[in-house]
Residue, then its C-alpha position, 0 to 999 in steps of 0.5 A: m832445342l827441338k831434340l832436347k824438348t823431344y828427349h824430355a817429352k819421351k822421358s816424361f812419357i816413359t816415367l808416366l808409363s812406368l808409374v801407371s804400370i806399377s799402379a796397375v799391378c798394385l791395383a790388380q793384386t787383390p788380398a787373395e792374389k797376394g796371399l797366394e803369391i806369398a804361399l807359392e814363394s814360401d813353398k818354392r823355397n822349401t823344395g828339393w830337400q828330398d828326405t829328412t830324419a830326426e830324433m825328437t823330444m815331445i813335452l806334454r804339459n797339462n793346465r797345472g803345468e805338470e809335464s810328461i816327456r816322450a822320445l820319438r823319431v820322425k822320417s819324411l820323404e818329399v814326393a814330386d807332384d803330391g804331398d809329402k810322406s812321413l813316419t813318426i815312431f815313439d821310443e819312450p816311455k814304455d807304454v807308447s814304445g813302438t806306436a807309429l803313425l804313417t802319413f801320406s799327404h796329398k795336394t787336393e785329395s784327403d790325406d791318408q793316415w795309419l796308426y800302428l798300435p803295438a799292444l793290439k798288433r794292428v794298424k788302424r786307419i785314421s778317418s778323414r772325418n776324425k783327423s781333428g782328434s788329438f795325436m797321442g794325447s798331445e795338442f797336435s791333431f792328426e791334421d796338424l801332422t800332414s805336410f803343408e800344400v798350397e792347394k789345401y787352402t785359399y788365401e787372404y793377405l791381411r797386413d804387414e806386422p813386426c814379429n820376432n825381430e822380423t817384419c811378417w806378412v799376416i795371411v789367412q788360410y782357409p782350408v778347402d777340405k770340408y772335414s778340416g777341424y779348422k775354420r781358418r788359420i792365421v799365419w805370420i810369414d817373415q819377409s826375409e826368408f819366407r819362414v812361418q813364425k806363428t800360426e793361429f788355429y780357429d775352430r769350426k765356430d771361428t773361435l781361437l783354439k790353438t797357437l803354434t810358435f816356431s823358434a830356434y830356426q837353423q839353416h841346413l845345406n845352406k838353403f833349407w830353414r827348419a825350426d828346432q822348437l815348435e810349441m802348440v798352446n791350446h787356449q781352450s784347455g790350457k794345455s800345451t805341447l813342445l816339440k824339440y828337434n835333437d838331430l835333424q838330417l836332410k838327404t839321407g837316402l830314404d825312399d818309398k819302401d821306407f814309407n808303407k804299412n809294413a814299415l809301420k809294423r817293423a818300426r822299432 
């Protein structure tokens, strides 16, 4: 009988200790810590893709619903211990053909961006102070075209919420860069695969400026999720831009030599 009482006492103590430990963890994880934890896991799941190539269609819509269509190609390179590199090249229509944007994203420093204008036959550096400007008349800014890096933001978890037949964490991201065009971003990340489903962008006056919606996700190489469609809606101007991926390939063998200012000038 004494052994049985001792066993039950130990079991009760272990159960109590487990509950106390779980409670302590829950109490210790602040909204900032939980937001950061989700961002880190999302970033971890999107590591190892090496490089990508894609053909894309960009559809610009004005506030009257009128459309103009552009064809472009995008190349990206994953960089260890820094932000990613990307090269965007316009093929159609004729008036923008050959225009190219080269982006070197960074984790903590200001991103580097260069725009090649074939009509002028020169490369223009995009100032970090001007990265909130529109990219080629679209609703995407130069800042929007840099890669997501965890170190670029501080975080705050807000709530769980249904989204697109999923349950999402809703997280606020506050840009660290003082030259960012945004006061904050609110991001919906699904709990099944840690994919971004929607992002709201708030301007420096903390007014809702744009919403970016991700849809038609496809899994590549049995690991990496990519949205085939991205739509940016500007709530202040009534304009929108839709980006559609036509042919996305991963691990194609690109390297650093495909991403330099010489690559800008020879982009065709």
